[in-house]
C-alpha positions in Angstrom: 107.0 58.2 69.6 107.1 60.8 72.3 106.3 64.5 71.3 109.2 67.1 71.3 107.6 68.5 74.4 107.5 65.2 76.5 111.2 64.8 75.6 112.2 68.6 76.3 110.5 67.9 79.8 112.3 64.7 80.2 115.6 66.4 79.4 114.9 69.4 81.7 114.2 66.6 84.6 117.4 64.9 84.0 119.5 68.0 84.0 117.9 69.1 87.3 118.7 65.5 88.6 122.5 66.2 87.4 123.0 69.4 89.3 121.9 67.5 92.4 124.3 64.7 92.0 126.9 66.9 91.0 126.4 69.1 93.9 126.4 65.9 96.2 129.4 64.8 94.9 131.5 67.8 95.5 130.4 67.9 99.1 131.1 64.2 99.3 134.4 65.3 98.1 135.3 68.0 100.5 133.7 65.8 103.6 136.0 62.7 102.5 139.1 64.9 102.9 138.0 65.9 106.3 137.1 62.2 107.2 140.4 60.9 105.9 142.5 63.3 108.2 140.2 62.6 111.2 140.9 58.6 110.9 144.6 59.3 110.2 144.8 61.7 113.4 143.2 58.9 115.4 145.6 56.4 114.7 148.7 57.7 116.6 146.7 57.7 120.0 145.2 54.1 119.4 149.0 53.2 118.7 150.3 54.9 121.7 147.6 53.3 124.1 148.0 50.1 122.6 152.0 50.2 123.4 151.3 51.3 126.9 148.4 48.7 127.6 150.6 45.8 126.2 153.6 47.1 128.4 151.5 47.2 131.7 150.0 43.7 131.0 153.5 42.0 130.6 154.9 44.2 133.4 152.1 42.9 135.8 151.4 39.0 135.0 150.0 38.1 138.2 146.7 40.3 137.1 144.9 39.4 134.1 142.0 41.8 132.8 138.8 40.3 131.9 139.4 41.7 128.5 141.9 39.4 127.6 140.7 36.2 129.2 139.5 33.7 126.8 136.5 31.6 127.3 136.5 28.1 126.8 133.3 28.0 124.4 131.0 30.6 123.1 127.3 30.5 123.6 126.4 34.2 123.7 128.2 36.8 121.8 127.8 40.8 121.5 127.8 42.5 118.1 128.5 46.2 117.7 127.5 47.0 113.9 128.9 50.2 112.6 126.6 51.7 109.5 125.9 55.1 108.0 123.0 57.3 109.0 122.1 58.3 105.5 122.1 56.4 102.1 123.1 57.4 98.5 126.5 55.8 99.2 126.6 52.8 96.8 126.6 49.3 98.0 128.4 50.3 101.3 125.9 49.3 103.7 124.4 46.6 101.6 128.0 44.9 101.7 128.3 45.0 105.3 124.8 43.9 105.7 125.5 40.7 103.4 128.5 39.6 105.6 126.8 40.2 108.7 124.1 38.0 107.5 125.9 34.8 106.7 127.8 35.6 110.2 124.5 35.6 111.8 123.4 32.5 110.0 126.4 31.1 111.2 126.0 31.6 114.7 122.5 30.2 114.7 123.5 27.1 113.2 126.2 26.8 116.0 123.3 27.5 118.4 125.3 30.9 119.5 123.2 33.6 120.5 123.6 37.1 120.2 122.8 40.8 121.4 123.5 43.6 119.2 124.6 47.2 119.6 123.6 49.6 116.5 125.9 52.6 115.3 123.9 54.3 112.5 120.2 54.6 111.1 121.0 51.9 108.6 122.3 49.2 110.8 119.6 49.7 113.3 117.1 49.0 110.7 118.8 46.1 109.6 118.9 44.5 112.8 115.3 45.1 113.4 114.4 43.6 110.4 116.4 40.4 111.6 114.5 40.6 115.0 117.8 41.0 116.5 118.3 41.6 120.6 119.2 45.3 120.1 120.2 46.3 123.5 121.5 49.5 122.6 121.9 52.1 119.7 123.2 55.4 118.7 122.2 57.4 115.7 122.7 60.7 114.2 126.4 61.3 115.1 126.8 63.8 112.5 130.5 64.3 110.6 132.3 64.6 113.8 131.7 62.0 116.2 132.1 62.6 119.9 133.3 59.8 122.1 131.1 60.6 124.8 128.0 59.7 122.7 129.5 56.3 122.0 130.4 55.3 125.3 127.0 54.6 126.9 125.8 52.3 124.2 129.0 50.2 123.7 129.7 50.3 127.8 126.4 47.8 127.9 128.5 45.3 125.6 132.0 45.7 127.4 130.3 45.3 131.0 128.4 42.1 129.8 131.8 40.7 128.6 133.6 41.7 131.8 130.7 40.0 133.9 130.9 36.9 131.8 127.3 37.1 130.2 129.1 37.1 126.8 131.9 34.9 125.9 133.0 37.5 122.8 132.3 40.7 121.4 132.5 41.3 117.7 132.6 44.5 115.7 131.2 44.8 111.9 132.3 47.8 109.9 133.5 49.0 106.6 137.5 49.0 106.4 139.0 52.0 104.4 141.4 50.7 101.6 141.3 53.7 99.5 139.1 56.0 97.5 137.5 53.5 95.2 137.9 50.2 97.7 135.9 49.6 100.9 136.0 46.2 102.8 133.3 44.9 104.8 135.0 43.7 108.1 133.9 41.6 111.1 136.4 41.5 113.8 136.5 40.0 116.9 136.8 42.9 119.7 137.0 40.9 122.7 138.8 39.0 124.4 141.7 41.0 123.1 144.2 38.6 121.4 147.8 38.2 121.8 148.4 39.8 118.4 146.6 42.9 119.1 148.8 43.5 122.1 151.8 42.3 120.6 155.0 44.8 120.4 157.7 45.0 118.2 161.4 45.0 119.3 161.5 48.7 118.7 158.5 49.2 120.8 159.8 47.2 123.5 162.9 49.1 123.7 161.1 52.3 123.6 158.8 51.3 126.4 161.6 49.8 128.4 160.7 50.9 131.8 158.4 50.5 134.9 155.5 52.9 135.9 154.6 54.5 139.6 151.0 53.3 140.0 148.2 55.4 141.4 146.1 54.3 143.2 147.3 50.9 142.4 148.2 48.9 139.2 145.0 47.0 138.7 142.8 50.2 138.7 145.4 51.7 136.3 145.3 48.9 134.0 141.6 48.3 134.0 140.8 52.0 133.1 143.5 51.6 130.4 141.9 48.4 129.0 138.7 50.1 128.7 139.9 53.4 127.0 142.0 51.0 124.6 138.7 49.3 123.6 136.8 52.2 123.2 139.3 53.7 120.9 139.4 50.8 118.9 135.5 51.3 118.2 136.1 54.8 117.8 138.6 54.1 115.2 136.4 51.6 113.3 133.8 54.4 113.2 135.9 57.0 111.6 136.9 54.4 109.2 133.5 53.9 108.3 132.6 57.7 107.9 135.5 57.9 105.4 134.3 54.8 103.6 130.9 56.8 103.7 131.8 59.7 102.0 134.3 57.7 99.6 131.4 55.6 98.5 128.8 58.7 98.3 131.5 60.6 96.1 131.8 57.7 93.7 128.1 57.0 93.6 127.2 60.4 92.9 129.8 60.9 90.2 128.5 57.8 88.5 125.2 59.2 88.5 126.5 62.4 87.0 127.9 60.5 84.4 125.1 58.6 83.5 122.7 61.6 83.5 124.9 63.1 81.0 124.9 59.9 78.8 121.1 60.0 79.2 120.9 63.9 78.5 122.8 63.2 75.3 120.5 60.3 74.2 117.4 62.3 74.7 118.9 65.2 72.8 119.7 62.8 69.9 116.2 61.4 70.0 114.6 65.3 70.4 116.7 66.3 67.2 115.3 63.1 65.2 111.7 63.7 66.3 112.0 67.7 65.4 113.6 66.6 62.0 110.7 64.0 61.4 108.3 67.0 62.2 109.9 69.2 60.1 110.1 66.8 57.2 106.5 65.8 57.6 105.5 69.3 57.6 107.4 70.2 54.4 106.3 67.0 52.5 102.5 68.4 53.2 103.2 71.7 52.3 105.1 70.4 48.8 102.0 67.9 48.2 99.3 70.6 48.8 101.1 72.8 46.4 101.3 70.3 43.6 97.7 69.3 44.1 96.7 73.0 43.7 98.8 73.5 40.4 
């Protein structure tokens, strides 16, 4: 049985750990609210640009942007993996890595090659362990990601698809459902499906006008489609960041609760050990007194 000194040191160590996890829980809760607000603010822009892109695409049926042209067969694909830069966020990264590993095995069995772009340290390390062809990466985006840092890495994938070197582009990220639930998601980003550019009747009435194009319709549609795809990737990134802070808050709360339970158990062991020591000392005193008398 450990001594009372060893138990006291263990209790002190767990208490110090609990202070850290409690502080990290509070920081994650604060960042989570900001990340969720950033996620909600990005959605109206995405909806607006989607409607304009859909309206322009239907208004100019004679021109089809490369992003909406479906390939006959899939031999080479691009992958954009969104992950976190830091750990201590539960199984968030593990879940998306597990889902992506199954998809990669399926691609390999179908004879499909892929090239990858990593957003986040954890995803970059995972792809390197897979010996994947990582053509670009961006890490340490911070709590407020800026679009200009994303454009360069993802442009390699978009240009490869537009030039016909890729037959599809997929994006893997964690979708924010609520604070307690985050879903690993792998979606086809390119070519853009008809569902992604579909408009409801209300939206069609709201955008029932034509535009004056400067310099011409093709260039405007090209630029708009690129901005729309970049917006989809940015939306995936801010959702993943909201998932990260939510998962970290839950993980740190669980760690704090477990630390409290461990402290209670150690305190009980300490009290029993101390009581046993006192009882032993009293027994020795009483026995010695009886021997003397």
